[in-house]
Each structure stands twice: as C-alpha cells, then as structure tokens.
VODRENKOL-628701 format. One line per field, with one value per residue: x, y, z of N, C-alpha, C in turn; residue number from 1. Coordinates in Angstrom, 1 decimal. Atoms other than C-alpha are relative to their C-alpha. Layout:
VODRENKOL-628701
n.px (X;...)
n.py (Y;...)
n.pz (Z;...)
ca.px (X;...)
ca.py (Y;...)
ca.pz (Z;...)
c.px (X;...)
c.py (Y;...)
c.pz (Z;...)
k (NUM;...)
END
This chain:
VODRENKOL-628701
n.px (1.2;-0.2;1.5;0.2;0.4;0.6;0.1;1.8;1.1;-0.4;-1.4;-1.0;-1.1;-1.1;0.1;-0.3;-0.3;1.2;-0.9;0.8;0.3;1.5;1.4;-0.2;0.3;1.3;1.5;0.2;1.5;-0.3;-0.3;1.2;0.9;0.0;0.0;1.5;0.9;-0.8;1.0;1.3;0.6;-0.6;0.9;1.6;0.5;0.5;1.1;1.6;0.0;1.4;0.6;-0.3;0.9;0.0;0.3;1.6;0.7;0.6;0.2;-0.9;0.8;0.0;1.0;0.9;-0.6;-1.3;0.7;1.5;0.6;-0.5;-1.0;-1.6;0.4;-0.6;-0.2;-0.3;0.3;-0.7;-0.9;0.3;0.8;1.0;0.5;-0.3;-1.6;-1.5;-0.9;-1.1;-0.7;-0.3;-1.4;-0.4;-1.0;-1.4;-0.8;-0.2;-1.5;-1.6;-1.0;-0.2;-1.1;0.0;-0.8;1.2;0.8;-1.0;0.1;1.6;0.1;-0.7;0.6;1.2;-0.1;-0.5;1.3;0.7;-1.3;-0.2;0.9;0.6;1.2;-1.5;-0.4;-0.6;0.1;-1.2;0.4;1.4;-0.6;0.8;0.1;1.4;0.2;1.3;0.5;0.3;-0.9;-0.4;1.0;-0.2;-1.1;-0.3;0.8;-0.8;-1.2;1.3;0.0;0.9;-0.5;-1.5;-0.5;-0.9;-1.8;-1.2;-1.2;0.1;0.9;1.0;-0.2;1.5;0.8;1.1;0.6;1.3;1.2;-0.3;0.7;1.5;-0.5;0.5;-0.7;-1.3;-0.5;-1.3;-0.1;-1.6;-0.5;0.1;1.2;0.0;0.0;0.0;1.6;0.1;-0.8;1.0;1.7;-0.3;-0.3;-1.5;-0.6;-0.4;-0.6;-1.2;-1.6;-1.0;0.8;-0.9;-1.6;0.4;0.2;-1.4;-0.8;0.7;0.3;-1.2)
n.py (0.2;1.4;0.5;0.3;-0.2;1.2;-0.5;-0.6;1.7;0.3;0.3;-1.6;-0.5;-0.8;-0.8;-1.8;-0.6;-1.1;-1.1;0.1;-1.6;-0.6;0.9;0.3;-0.9;-0.2;-1.0;-1.4;-0.1;-1.8;-0.2;0.6;-0.8;-1.0;0.4;-0.4;-1.1;-0.7;0.7;0.0;-1.4;-0.4;0.3;-1.2;-0.8;-1.3;-0.9;-0.5;-1.3;-0.3;-1.3;-1.2;-1.5;-0.8;1.1;0.4;-1.2;-0.5;-1.6;-0.6;-1.1;-0.4;0.8;-0.9;-1.0;-0.1;-0.5;-0.3;1.2;0.1;1.0;0.0;-0.8;1.2;-0.3;1.4;1.3;1.2;0.1;1.1;0.2;-0.4;1.0;0.3;-1.1;0.5;1.1;-0.9;0.9;1.3;0.6;-0.6;1.0;0.2;1.5;0.3;0.6;-0.4;0.6;0.9;-0.4;1.5;0.9;0.2;0.6;0.8;0.8;0.1;1.5;1.1;0.4;0.3;1.3;0.6;0.7;1.5;1.1;0.2;0.8;1.5;-0.3;-0.4;1.0;-0.7;1.6;0.0;-0.8;0.0;0.5;1.2;0.8;-0.9;-1.2;-0.2;-0.2;1.3;0.0;-0.8;0.4;1.2;-0.2;-0.9;0.7;1.5;-0.9;-1.0;-0.8;-0.3;-1.3;0.4;-1.0;0.8;-0.6;1.1;-0.9;-1.1;0.5;0.9;1.3;-0.4;1.3;-0.1;-1.4;0.2;0.9;-0.2;-1.2;-0.6;0.6;-0.7;-0.3;-0.4;-0.8;0.2;-1.5;0.2;-0.5;-1.0;-0.5;0.3;-1.3;0.3;-0.2;1.1;1.4;0.3;0.9;1.1;1.1;0.7;-0.4;1.1;-0.5;1.1;0.2;-0.9;-1.4;-0.5;-0.3;-1.4;-1.4;0.1;-0.5;-1.5;-0.2;-0.4)
n.pz (0.1;0.8;0.5;1.2;1.4;0.3;1.3;0.1;-0.4;-1.5;-0.1;-0.5;0.5;-1.0;-1.2;0.1;-1.1;0.0;-1.3;-1.4;-0.1;0.6;-0.3;-1.4;-1.2;-0.8;0.3;-0.4;0.0;0.4;1.5;0.7;-0.3;0.8;1.9;1.4;0.0;1.1;1.2;0.0;0.7;1.2;0.7;-0.5;0.8;-0.4;0.7;-0.8;0.1;-0.5;0.1;-1.1;0.0;2.0;0.5;-0.1;1.1;-0.6;0.9;-1.2;0.1;-1.4;-0.1;-0.5;0.0;-1.2;-1.4;0.1;-0.1;-0.9;-0.2;0.7;1.6;0.9;1.0;0.9;0.2;0.1;-1.2;-0.7;-0.2;0.5;0.1;1.9;0.1;0.5;-0.8;-0.2;-0.3;0.7;0.9;1.4;0.8;-0.3;-0.7;-1.5;-0.2;-0.7;-0.2;-1.6;0.6;0.8;-1.2;-0.4;0.6;0.8;-1.4;-0.2;0.7;-0.6;-1.2;0.6;0.2;-1.1;-0.7;0.2;-0.4;-1.1;-0.3;0.8;0.7;0.9;0.7;0.7;0.9;1.1;1.3;0.6;1.5;-0.1;1.7;1.0;-1.2;0.6;-1.4;-1.3;0.2;-0.8;-0.9;-1.3;-0.6;-1.2;-1.1;-1.1;-0.7;-1.3;0.4;0.9;0.3;-0.5;1.0;0.5;0.4;1.3;-0.4;0.6;0.8;-0.6;1.0;1.1;-0.1;-1.3;-0.2;0.7;-0.3;-1.7;-0.2;-0.2;-1.2;-0.7;-0.5;0.4;0.5;0.9;0.6;0.6;-1.2;-0.1;-0.1;-1.5;-1.1;-0.9;-0.3;0.5;-0.7;-1.3;0.0;0.4;-0.8;-0.2;1.2;0.5;0.4;0.4;-0.9;0.8;-0.8;-1.3;0.1;0.5;-1.1;-0.2;1.2;0.0;-1.4;-0.5)
ca.px (160.9;160.2;156.6;155.5;155.0;151.8;150.7;146.8;145.4;146.7;150.2;153.4;155.8;158.6;159.3;160.2;162.2;159.8;162.1;161.5;161.8;158.3;156.5;157.8;156.9;154.6;151.7;151.0;147.3;148.4;150.2;147.5;145.0;146.8;147.4;143.7;142.1;145.1;143.4;140.0;139.9;142.2;139.3;136.3;134.6;133.7;131.1;128.6;127.4;124.3;122.8;124.1;122.4;123.8;122.7;119.0;116.5;114.6;113.8;116.4;113.7;113.4;110.6;109.0;109.6;112.5;110.6;107.1;106.6;107.3;109.3;113.0;114.3;115.2;116.1;116.5;114.4;117.4;118.5;119.3;116.6;114.0;112.0;113.8;116.6;120.3;122.4;125.1;128.2;127.4;129.4;131.1;132.9;136.5;139.3;139.6;143.3;146.2;149.3;151.0;154.9;156.1;158.1;154.5;153.1;155.8;155.8;151.9;152.2;155.0;152.9;149.7;151.7;153.2;149.5;148.3;151.6;151.3;147.6;147.8;146.1;149.1;149.5;152.2;151.6;154.3;152.2;148.9;149.5;146.1;145.7;142.2;142.1;138.4;136.4;135.2;138.4;139.4;136.2;137.1;140.7;139.5;137.0;139.6;142.2;138.8;139.3;136.4;137.7;140.8;143.3;145.4;149.1;150.8;154.1;154.7;152.3;149.0;148.6;145.5;144.3;143.4;142.5;139.9;138.8;138.6;136.6;133.0;134.2;132.4;134.9;138.4;140.4;143.5;145.9;149.6;152.7;152.5;149.0;149.1;147.9;147.0;143.3;143.0;145.1;143.1;139.8;140.4;140.0;143.1;146.1;147.5;150.5;152.8;156.5;157.4;154.6;156.7;160.3;158.1;157.3;160.7;162.1;159.7;159.9;163.7)
ca.py (368.6;365.1;364.2;361.4;361.3;359.7;359.2;360.4;356.3;356.5;354.7;356.3;357.5;358.3;361.0;365.0;366.9;370.3;373.8;374.2;378.3;378.0;374.7;374.5;377.7;378.7;380.2;383.8;384.7;388.5;388.1;385.8;388.3;391.3;389.6;388.7;391.6;393.2;390.4;390.8;394.8;395.0;392.5;395.0;396.3;399.7;400.6;401.3;404.8;407.2;410.4;413.7;417.2;417.9;414.4;414.5;416.0;418.4;422.5;424.6;427.1;428.6;426.4;429.4;432.6;433.7;435.4;435.5;431.6;431.3;427.9;427.2;429.2;426.7;427.4;423.9;420.7;418.7;419.6;416.0;417.1;417.1;413.1;412.1;414.8;414.4;411.9;413.8;412.4;409.3;406.6;407.3;404.9;403.6;401.6;400.0;398.4;399.5;398.5;395.7;395.7;392.2;391.0;390.9;389.1;386.5;385.6;385.6;382.5;380.7;381.0;380.0;377.0;376.1;376.3;373.3;371.6;371.9;370.8;367.6;369.3;369.5;366.4;366.2;364.1;362.9;364.9;365.2;362.6;360.1;357.5;359.0;362.4;362.5;363.7;360.6;359.9;362.5;362.3;358.9;359.8;362.9;360.5;357.4;360.5;361.5;364.7;367.2;371.1;370.6;373.3;371.8;373.5;372.2;373.7;376.8;375.2;373.7;370.1;370.9;367.4;367.3;371.2;370.1;367.4;368.8;372.0;370.9;368.9;370.7;372.0;371.3;373.9;373.8;377.1;377.0;378.1;381.4;382.1;380.4;383.0;383.1;383.3;380.6;377.9;378.8;378.6;375.1;372.1;370.2;371.6;369.4;370.1;368.5;367.7;370.2;372.8;372.4;373.1;376.4;377.8;376.8;378.7;382.0;382.1;382.1)
ca.pz (-85.7;-87.5;-89.0;-91.3;-94.6;-95.8;-99.3;-100.2;-100.4;-96.6;-97.4;-95.4;-97.3;-95.1;-92.6;-93.0;-91.0;-90.2;-89.0;-85.7;-86.3;-88.9;-87.6;-83.9;-82.0;-79.2;-80.9;-80.3;-79.6;-80.2;-83.5;-85.0;-84.0;-85.7;-88.9;-89.6;-88.3;-91.3;-93.9;-92.9;-93.3;-96.3;-97.5;-96.6;-99.5;-97.7;-99.8;-97.2;-97.9;-96.7;-98.2;-96.6;-96.9;-100.8;-101.5;-101.1;-103.6;-102.3;-103.2;-101.8;-101.6;-97.7;-96.3;-94.1;-93.2;-90.7;-88.0;-86.6;-86.4;-83.2;-83.9;-85.3;-87.9;-90.6;-94.0;-96.0;-96.3;-96.6;-93.0;-90.6;-88.6;-90.5;-91.8;-95.8;-94.8;-95.5;-93.0;-91.0;-90.9;-92.6;-93.6;-97.0;-99.4;-97.9;-97.4;-94.4;-95.0;-92.9;-92.8;-91.3;-91.6;-93.8;-90.4;-88.7;-91.5;-92.4;-88.2;-88.1;-91.1;-88.8;-85.8;-87.6;-89.3;-85.9;-84.1;-86.3;-85.6;-82.3;-82.2;-84.4;-87.0;-89.6;-92.1;-94.4;-97.8;-100.5;-103.5;-104.9;-107.9;-108.1;-110.6;-111.4;-110.7;-110.5;-107.8;-106.2;-106.5;-104.3;-102.1;-101.0;-100.0;-97.8;-96.2;-95.4;-93.9;-91.9;-93.0;-93.5;-93.1;-94.7;-96.6;-98.8;-99.5;-102.9;-103.5;-106.0;-108.4;-107.8;-109.3;-111.9;-111.8;-107.9;-107.7;-110.6;-109.3;-105.4;-106.9;-106.3;-102.8;-100.2;-97.6;-99.2;-100.5;-102.6;-102.8;-103.8;-101.2;-102.3;-101.7;-97.9;-95.5;-92.0;-91.7;-94.3;-92.4;-88.8;-90.1;-91.3;-89.1;-90.6;-92.8;-95.2;-96.7;-99.4;-99.3;-102.3;-100.1;-97.0;-98.8;-100.8;-97.5;-96.2;-98.9;-98.6;-94.9;-94.6)
c.px (-0.7;-1.6;-0.1;-0.5;-1.1;-0.3;-2.1;-0.9;1.1;1.0;1.0;0.6;1.7;-0.4;0.5;0.8;-0.1;1.2;-0.6;-0.8;-1.4;-1.3;0.1;0.0;-0.7;-0.6;-0.3;-1.0;0.4;0.0;-0.7;-1.2;0.4;0.1;-1.1;-0.4;0.8;-1.0;-1.3;-0.2;1.2;-1.2;-1.0;0.2;-0.1;-0.6;-1.1;0.0;-1.5;-0.1;0.2;-1.2;0.0;-0.3;-1.2;-0.6;-1.1;0.2;0.8;-1.1;-0.2;-1.6;-1.4;0.9;0.9;-0.5;-1.5;-0.6;0.2;0.7;1.4;0.1;1.1;-0.1;0.0;-0.9;0.6;0.7;-0.4;-1.5;-1.6;-0.1;1.0;1.2;1.3;0.6;1.2;0.9;-0.4;1.3;0.5;0.7;1.1;0.8;0.5;1.6;0.5;0.8;0.9;1.6;0.5;0.4;-0.9;-0.4;0.8;0.1;-0.9;0.1;1.1;-0.8;-1.8;0.2;0.5;-1.1;-0.7;0.9;-0.2;-1.5;-0.6;-0.9;1.0;0.4;0.6;-0.1;1.3;-0.8;-1.9;-0.7;-1.6;-0.3;-1.1;-0.5;-1.9;-0.7;-0.7;0.9;0.9;-0.8;0.5;1.2;-0.2;-0.7;0.7;1.1;-0.5;0.4;-1.3;0.1;1.1;0.5;0.8;1.1;1.1;1.2;-0.1;-0.7;-1.3;0.1;-1.4;-0.4;-1.0;-0.2;-1.3;-1.0;-0.7;-1.1;-1.7;-0.1;-0.2;1.1;1.7;0.2;1.6;0.8;1.7;1.1;-0.5;-1.7;-0.2;-0.1;-0.6;-1.4;-0.3;0.3;-0.5;-1.4;-0.4;0.5;1.6;1.1;0.7;1.4;1.2;1.7;0.7;-0.9;1.2;1.7;-0.6;-0.1;0.6;0.5;-0.3;0.3;1.6;0.3)
c.py (-1.2;-0.4;-1.0;0.4;-0.8;0.6;0.4;-1.7;-0.4;-0.4;0.9;-0.4;1.0;0.9;1.1;0.6;1.5;1.1;0.2;2.0;0.3;-1.0;-0.6;1.5;-0.1;0.7;1.2;0.0;1.6;0.2;-0.7;1.0;1.2;-0.3;-0.4;0.7;0.7;-0.7;0.1;1.5;0.1;-1.0;0.7;0.6;1.4;0.7;0.6;1.6;0.6;1.4;1.2;0.8;0.2;-0.8;-0.2;1.2;0.5;1.8;0.5;1.3;0.3;-0.6;1.3;1.2;0.1;0.1;0.2;-0.9;-0.9;-1.6;0.3;0.5;-1.4;0.5;-0.9;-1.1;-1.0;-0.1;-1.7;0.3;-0.3;-1.9;0.4;1.3;-0.5;-0.8;0.7;-0.9;-1.3;-0.2;0.5;-1.4;0.4;-0.5;0.0;-0.8;0.8;-0.7;-0.6;-0.3;-1.7;-0.3;-0.9;-0.9;-1.3;-0.4;-0.1;-1.4;-0.9;-0.5;-1.1;-2.1;-1.0;-0.1;-1.2;-0.7;-0.4;-0.8;-1.3;0.3;0.1;-1.5;0.2;-1.2;0.0;1.3;-0.5;-0.7;-0.7;-0.2;0.3;1.2;0.5;0.5;-0.6;-0.5;0.7;-0.2;-0.9;0.1;1.3;-0.7;-1.2;0.9;0.7;1.7;1.0;1.7;0.0;1.6;-0.6;1.0;-0.5;1.2;1.1;0.2;-0.8;-1.5;0.4;-1.0;-0.1;1.4;-0.3;-0.6;0.0;1.0;-0.2;-1.3;0.8;0.3;-0.5;0.9;0.0;1.7;-0.6;0.8;1.5;0.8;-0.4;1.5;-0.6;-0.6;-1.4;-1.3;0.1;-0.3;-1.4;-0.7;-0.9;1.0;-0.9;0.8;-1.1;0.3;1.4;1.6;0.2;0.7;1.5;1.0;-0.1;1.0;1.8;1.0;0.2;1.1)
c.pz (-1.0;-0.3;-1.1;-0.8;-0.7;-1.7;-0.4;0.0;1.6;0.3;0.4;-1.2;0.5;1.0;-0.7;0.8;0.0;0.7;0.8;-0.1;-1.1;0.5;1.8;0.9;0.7;-0.6;0.9;-0.3;-1.2;-1.5;-1.2;-0.4;-1.2;-1.8;-0.4;0.0;-1.2;-1.3;-0.1;-0.4;-1.1;-1.1;-0.1;-1.0;0.5;-0.6;0.3;-0.2;0.2;-1.3;1.2;-1.0;-1.5;-0.8;-0.3;-0.8;0.4;-0.5;0.8;0.2;1.6;0.2;0.7;0.5;1.0;1.6;0.0;-0.2;1.0;0.2;-0.2;-1.1;-0.8;-1.5;-1.5;0.9;0.5;1.4;0.7;0.6;-0.1;-1.3;-2.0;-0.1;-0.1;1.9;0.8;0.6;0.1;0.1;-1.6;-0.5;0.9;0.0;0.9;0.4;0.5;0.1;1.0;-0.6;-0.2;1.3;0.6;-0.6;0.2;1.7;0.0;-0.8;0.5;0.8;-0.5;-0.5;1.8;1.2;-0.5;0.2;1.1;0.6;-0.3;-1.0;-1.3;-0.6;-1.2;-1.3;-1.2;-1.0;-0.2;-1.3;0.4;-1.6;-1.0;0.5;-0.6;1.4;0.7;0.5;1.4;1.6;0.7;0.7;1.3;0.8;0.3;0.6;0.9;0.2;-0.4;0.3;0.0;-0.9;-0.5;-0.6;-0.6;0.1;-1.2;-1.1;0.0;-0.8;-0.7;0.1;1.4;0.2;-1.0;0.6;1.8;-0.5;0.4;1.1;1.1;1.7;-0.3;-1.2;-0.5;0.0;0.4;1.0;-0.4;0.2;1.9;0.9;1.8;0.7;-0.7;0.7;1.7;-0.5;-0.2;1.5;-0.3;-1.3;-0.3;-1.3;-1.1;0.2;-0.5;0.3;0.9;-0.1;-0.9;0.7;1.0;-0.3;0.4;1.5;0.8;0.1)
k (1;2;3;4;5;6;7;8;9;10;11;12;13;14;15;16;17;18;19;20;21;22;23;24;25;26;27;28;29;30;31;32;33;34;35;36;37;38;39;40;41;42;43;44;45;46;47;48;49;50;51;52;53;54;55;56;57;58;59;60;61;62;63;64;65;66;67;68;69;70;71;72;73;74;75;76;77;78;79;80;81;82;83;84;85;86;87;88;89;90;91;92;93;94;95;96;97;98;99;100;101;102;103;104;105;106;107;108;109;110;111;112;113;114;115;116;117;118;119;120;121;122;123;124;125;126;127;128;129;130;131;132;133;134;135;136;137;138;139;140;141;142;143;144;145;146;147;148;149;150;151;152;153;154;155;156;157;158;159;160;161;162;163;164;165;166;167;168;169;170;171;172;173;174;175;176;177;178;179;180;181;182;183;184;185;186;187;188;189;190;191;192;193;194;195;196;197;198;199;200;201;202;203;204;205;206)
END
C-alpha cells in the first residue's frame, strides 16, 4: 500500500510504502472487540465494595429469645434480612484483568491500523518539527489539515516541542510508537503517524 506523506504545513513530502500485512488487512471486528475488552478490563479499578455481615457495626447479643415469639428465629441484627444489615455476597475489591495471548494483541493492533487505512482516516506526516513549537502553531496546523479528534503516533520517542505545544489542545493526543494501542486508535476520528512512527510500528509488529 502506498500513501502520500505530507508536512504539518500541508506541503507534500513524497510518498511511503506501507506493509500490507500491517496496514492492508481486512479488519475483523471480533479481534478488535477482544483486544478492546482486554484493555478496558485491565484498566478497570475494581475498587467496588460493600459491607458484609462481619463488617457492619451492631451488638452481637441475641436480639430476642429463640422460642415463644411466634416469629422467625434470629440471632444477629447484622443479618442481610434486616435493614442496615450486611450485604450477602456483595462486590468486593478485585482485579478485572484477564490474559490475552500476545499474538492476539499484536493482531488486534494490525487490524486497528488497517481499519484506519481502509476508512481513509490514516495520515502520514514527515515529522512533527515546527519552526515555532507553540500551541498556536500546532492548533493552526491541526485546523488547516481538518483534524478534529486526532491521535498522533511518533517514533520511539515523542517530539518534545510538539507534545508540549499540543498538550492544551482539545482533541489532540500524542503517543510514542510503543504506546500505540487498539483502544486509543479506534476512539479517534483520524490517525496521524510520522514516517519514523511507521518504521517503528513495522519493526514492532514484524
């Protein structure tokens, strides 16, 4: 697959040949869904908690005599049947993470990149160097290119000037190539990758 390479100021900077086994696959929704579920489950805090019978604060004295009341036999006010009693089998803090094979994770990233390429939402830029690395300059470049919700992927290291300038611009996020992931790629409208980012991603996924 061949794509044009542009500069941040919308000038043309040649073209690039993209690997078909990374950017030219037919996207599979089932694989993308598996990887996104794995990512979101791993990120889930899992701090939900309720008070059980042994956690609520009440006297342990038997609340009334065993026999002769005409009612049910109870020994503790902490029982779940009573108001303010402990919850039976309620949620407790735990990890929601589960394992997913590395091959499936890598395949998911390939399909996410291919999905953006197939949809025409992939843009390759020469680099992230700006003559004036300020927020106004980055905002102008983003506006001129028609990007709204965009994820920018750089090489092994992010261009510090661009990252600092883009930090306060809503809808612009930047990641190094090692930080590229399925969830962040799919949730943005446009994916922008630098030439060095493409090389790093292809080396990572080979």
